[in-house]
C-alpha positions as CSV (number, residue, x, y, z in Angstrom):
1,M,-4.6,-0.2,-33.3
2,Q,-5.9,0.0,-29.5
3,L,-3.6,-2.9,-28.5
4,A,-0.8,-1.1,-29.8
5,K,-1.8,2.1,-27.9
6,A,-2.2,0.4,-24.8
7,R,1.2,-1.5,-25.1
8,K,3.0,2.0,-25.7
9,Y,1.3,3.3,-22.8
10,W,2.5,0.6,-20.7
11,D,6.2,1.3,-21.7
12,I,5.5,4.9,-20.6
13,I,4.1,3.5,-17.2
14,R,7.2,1.5,-16.9
15,Y,9.7,4.2,-18.0
16,K,8.1,6.7,-15.5
17,A,8.3,3.8,-13.1
18,R,12.1,3.2,-13.2
19,A,12.8,7.0,-13.5
20,D,11.3,7.6,-10.3
21,L,13.0,4.8,-8.5
22,A,16.3,5.7,-9.9
23,S,15.8,9.3,-9.4
24,D,14.6,8.1,-5.5
25,S,17.5,6.2,-5.2
26,L,19.8,9.4,-6.2
27,K,18.7,11.2,-3.1
28,T,21.1,9.9,-0.8
29,W,24.7,8.4,-0.9
30,A,23.6,4.9,-0.4
31,G,21.0,5.0,-2.9
32,I,19.2,2.0,-3.7
33,L,21.1,0.3,-0.8
34,W,18.7,2.2,1.5
35,W,15.7,0.4,0.3
36,I,17.4,-2.4,1.9
37,L,19.3,-1.0,4.8
38,D,15.8,0.8,5.7
39,P,13.7,-1.9,7.0
40,V,16.3,-4.0,7.8
41,L,17.3,-1.3,10.5
42,M,13.9,-0.8,11.3
43,M,13.5,-4.7,12.4
44,L,16.5,-4.3,14.3
45,V,15.5,-1.1,16.4
46,F,11.9,-2.7,17.3
47,Y,13.9,-5.8,18.1
48,V,16.0,-4.1,20.4
49,V,13.3,-1.9,22.2
50,F,10.8,-4.6,22.3
51,S,12.6,-7.9,22.4
52,V,15.9,-7.0,24.4
53,L,15.0,-4.0,26.8
54,R,11.0,-4.3,27.3
55,Q,11.0,-7.8,27.0
56,R,8.3,-8.4,25.4
57,G,7.2,-12.0,24.9
58,D,4.7,-13.8,22.7
59,D,6.3,-12.7,19.7
60,F,5.4,-9.0,19.9
61,V,8.0,-8.2,17.4
62,Q,7.0,-10.5,14.7
63,F,3.7,-9.6,15.3
64,L,4.2,-5.4,15.3
65,L,6.7,-6.0,12.4
66,I,4.1,-7.8,10.1
67,G,1.3,-4.9,10.9
68,L,4.0,-2.3,10.0
69,V,5.3,-3.6,6.7
70,I,1.5,-4.4,5.2
71,W,0.3,-1.0,6.6
72,Q,3.3,1.0,5.2
73,W,2.6,-0.6,2.0
74,F,-1.0,1.0,2.0
75,A,-0.4,4.2,3.2
76,G,2.5,4.8,1.3
77,S,0.9,4.1,-1.8
78,V,-2.4,5.8,-1.0
79,T,-0.1,9.3,-0.2
80,N,2.0,9.2,-3.3
81,G,-0.7,8.1,-5.7
82,G,-3.5,10.2,-4.5
83,N,-1.4,13.4,-5.5
84,S,0.1,12.0,-8.5
85,I,-1.7,13.6,-11.1
86,V,-1.4,17.1,-9.7
87,Q,2.5,16.5,-9.2
88,A,2.6,15.9,-12.7
89,K,1.1,19.2,-13.5
90,G,4.3,20.2,-15.3
91,L,4.0,17.5,-17.8
92,I,0.4,17.0,-18.5
93,K,0.5,20.5,-19.2
94,Q,2.9,20.2,-22.2
95,I,1.9,16.7,-23.8
96,Y,-1.1,14.5,-23.5
97,L,-1.1,11.8,-21.6
98,P,-3.7,9.7,-20.2
99,K,-4.0,10.8,-16.6
100,E,-4.6,7.2,-15.2
101,I,-1.1,6.5,-16.3
102,F,0.3,9.1,-12.9
103,P,-1.8,7.1,-10.5
104,L,-0.4,3.6,-12.0
105,V,3.2,4.8,-11.9
106,G,2.9,5.6,-8.4
107,I,1.1,2.3,-7.4
108,L,3.8,0.4,-9.1
109,T,6.9,1.9,-7.6
110,D,5.5,1.7,-4.3
111,G,4.6,-1.9,-5.1
112,F,8.4,-2.6,-6.0
113,K,9.6,-1.1,-2.9
114,F,7.3,-3.4,-0.7
115,T,8.4,-6.4,-2.4
116,I,11.9,-5.7,-1.4
117,V,10.7,-5.0,2.4
118,F,8.2,-7.9,2.4
119,V,11.0,-10.4,1.5
120,L,13.2,-9.2,4.3
121,L,10.3,-9.5,6.5
122,L,9.8,-13.5,5.6
123,V,13.7,-13.8,6.2
124,F,13.5,-12.1,9.5
125,L,10.1,-14.5,10.3
126,W,12.0,-17.7,9.3
127,I,15.0,-16.8,11.4
128,S,12.8,-16.0,14.3
129,G,11.3,-19.1,14.3
130,F,8.2,-19.1,11.5
131,P,9.3,-21.1,8.7
132,A,7.2,-21.2,5.4
133,T,3.9,-23.5,5.3
134,S,1.6,-24.4,2.8
135,L,-0.5,-21.7,4.0
136,Y,2.0,-19.3,2.0
137,L,-0.3,-20.1,-1.3
138,W,-3.0,-17.7,0.4
139,L,0.0,-14.6,0.1
140,P,-0.6,-13.8,-3.1
141,F,-4.5,-13.6,-2.6
142,L,-4.0,-11.5,0.5
143,M,-1.5,-9.4,-2.0
144,L,-4.1,-9.2,-4.6
145,A,-6.8,-8.1,-1.9
146,Q,-4.8,-5.3,-0.8
147,L,-3.5,-4.5,-4.5
148,M,-7.2,-4.0,-5.1
149,L,-7.8,-1.8,-2.0
150,I,-4.9,0.3,-2.7
151,I,-5.9,0.9,-6.7
152,G,-9.4,1.7,-5.7
153,V,-8.3,4.2,-3.1
154,V,-5.8,5.6,-5.3
155,F,-7.7,6.5,-8.2
156,A,-11.0,7.7,-6.4
157,T,-8.5,10.4,-4.1
158,S,-6.1,11.4,-7.3
159,A,-9.8,11.7,-9.5
160,L,-10.7,14.0,-6.6
161,V,-7.7,15.8,-5.8
162,P,-7.2,18.2,-8.8
163,F,-10.5,19.9,-8.0
164,A,-9.8,20.2,-4.3
165,P,-6.3,19.6,-3.4
166,D,-7.4,19.9,0.4
167,I,-8.7,16.7,0.0
168,M,-5.1,15.2,0.4
169,F,-5.1,16.5,4.0
170,V,-8.1,14.8,4.6
171,V,-6.8,11.5,3.4
172,R,-3.3,11.8,5.2
173,H,-5.7,12.6,8.8
174,T,-7.7,9.8,8.0
175,I,-4.5,7.2,7.4
176,R,-2.8,8.6,10.8
177,L,-6.4,7.6,12.0
178,M,-6.6,4.0,10.6
179,F,-3.1,3.5,11.7
180,F,-3.8,3.2,15.1
181,L,-7.3,1.6,14.5
182,S,-5.9,-1.3,12.0
183,G,-4.7,-3.6,14.7
184,I,-1.2,-2.9,14.3
185,F,-0.2,-3.0,17.8
186,F,-3.1,-5.0,18.9
187,T,-5.6,-7.9,18.4
188,A,-9.0,-8.3,17.8
189,D,-9.9,-10.0,21.3
190,Q,-8.6,-7.1,22.8
191,I,-11.4,-5.1,21.6
192,P,-15.2,-5.1,23.6
193,E,-17.1,-7.4,21.4
194,Q,-19.9,-4.5,20.6
195,Y,-17.3,-2.5,18.8
196,L,-15.9,-5.7,16.7
197,K,-18.4,-5.0,13.7
198,Y,-16.7,-1.3,13.5
199,Y,-13.1,-2.7,13.6
200,Y,-13.8,-5.1,11.0
201,A,-15.4,-2.3,8.8
202,N,-11.5,-1.2,8.5
203,P,-10.4,-3.2,5.5
204,M,-6.6,-2.6,6.5
205,A,-7.6,-4.5,10.0
206,N,-8.5,-7.3,8.1
207,L,-6.0,-7.8,5.7
208,I,-3.2,-7.1,8.5
209,E,-5.1,-9.9,10.7
210,G,-5.3,-12.2,7.5
211,Y,-1.4,-11.7,7.0
212,R,-0.7,-12.7,10.3
213,D,-3.0,-15.8,10.4
214,V,-0.9,-17.0,7.5
215,L,2.7,-16.0,8.2
216,M,2.5,-16.7,12.5
217,Y,-0.5,-18.4,13.3
218,G,-0.9,-21.2,10.8
219,R,-4.8,-20.3,10.3
220,V,-6.3,-19.8,7.1
221,P,-7.8,-16.1,6.4
222,D,-11.3,-15.1,6.1
223,A,-11.9,-15.6,2.4
224,D,-15.3,-13.7,2.4
225,R,-13.6,-10.5,3.9
226,L,-11.0,-11.0,1.2
227,I,-13.7,-11.2,-1.6
228,L,-15.4,-8.3,-0.1
229,I,-12.8,-6.0,0.3
230,S,-11.6,-7.0,-3.6
231,V,-14.9,-6.5,-5.3
232,T,-15.6,-3.3,-3.0
233,S,-12.1,-1.8,-4.4
234,F,-12.8,-2.8,-7.6
235,A,-16.0,-0.6,-8.0
236,V,-14.6,2.6,-5.7
237,F,-11.6,1.8,-9.0
238,L,-14.2,2.0,-11.5
239,L,-15.6,4.8,-10.2
240,G,-12.2,6.7,-9.8
241,W,-11.1,5.6,-13.1
242,W,-14.3,6.7,-15.1
243,M,-13.8,10.2,-13.0
244,I,-10.5,10.3,-14.6
245,R,-11.4,9.5,-18.2
246,H,-14.4,12.1,-17.8
247,F,-12.0,14.9,-16.7
248,D,-8.9,13.5,-18.7
249,R,-8.8,17.2,-20.8
250,T,-10.3,19.3,-17.7
251,Y,-7.3,18.3,-15.5
252,P,-4.4,20.4,-17.4
253,K,-6.6,23.4,-17.1
254,I,-8.0,23.6,-13.7
255,I,-4.2,22.4,-12.0
256,N,-2.1,25.5,-10.8
């Protein structure tokens, strides 16, 4: 009985994710094509600005694009998923659905978009002189750690936002601050040693550095940091999931 119910809810999640992706693709005349054109144009702009016009050496364009692509998966998922239960207020006031479905839908749709962009990033890296190596075997572990981080933050945020919608303002400003503190534009060796412990307290800084190690520098990422991020994120996810389950029947009453 429980297995049948789980399958039913998983079918709902997949259907809702496909519907959201289809709806998103209909917002512009190019539709799904923009999922490919947008990252390609972004990479082209950064290549022209930093490689051609400013003549930045040391493979800065590749360095920057890895940081931006990895960052966008996190930022987009948290921004969309954190508000997912509130955004589904019309539906949850009409029929009963387990509320954890809605953050999962957001995570699934943003994960699908990230997959497309990440493949394009890999192609760009291969063309620009960074071929695939055996270290690519570490990519699933990096992605799993980042996925756990996203799930943890999204579930915790989406559980709280219905009670205090202003939390999303705090989340957006925190994401904006993290954007400049995650090593997207700089490396750890440019940070004074006394501040490094604060820098590495940021999970996204660790993840972006890990991706660059694998994709650019031929280094093994720090496994201890990946494990710490995954375990901590899983604990946060459990707390968020418990809150969503606990207030499952309360959300339709408090969401305006």
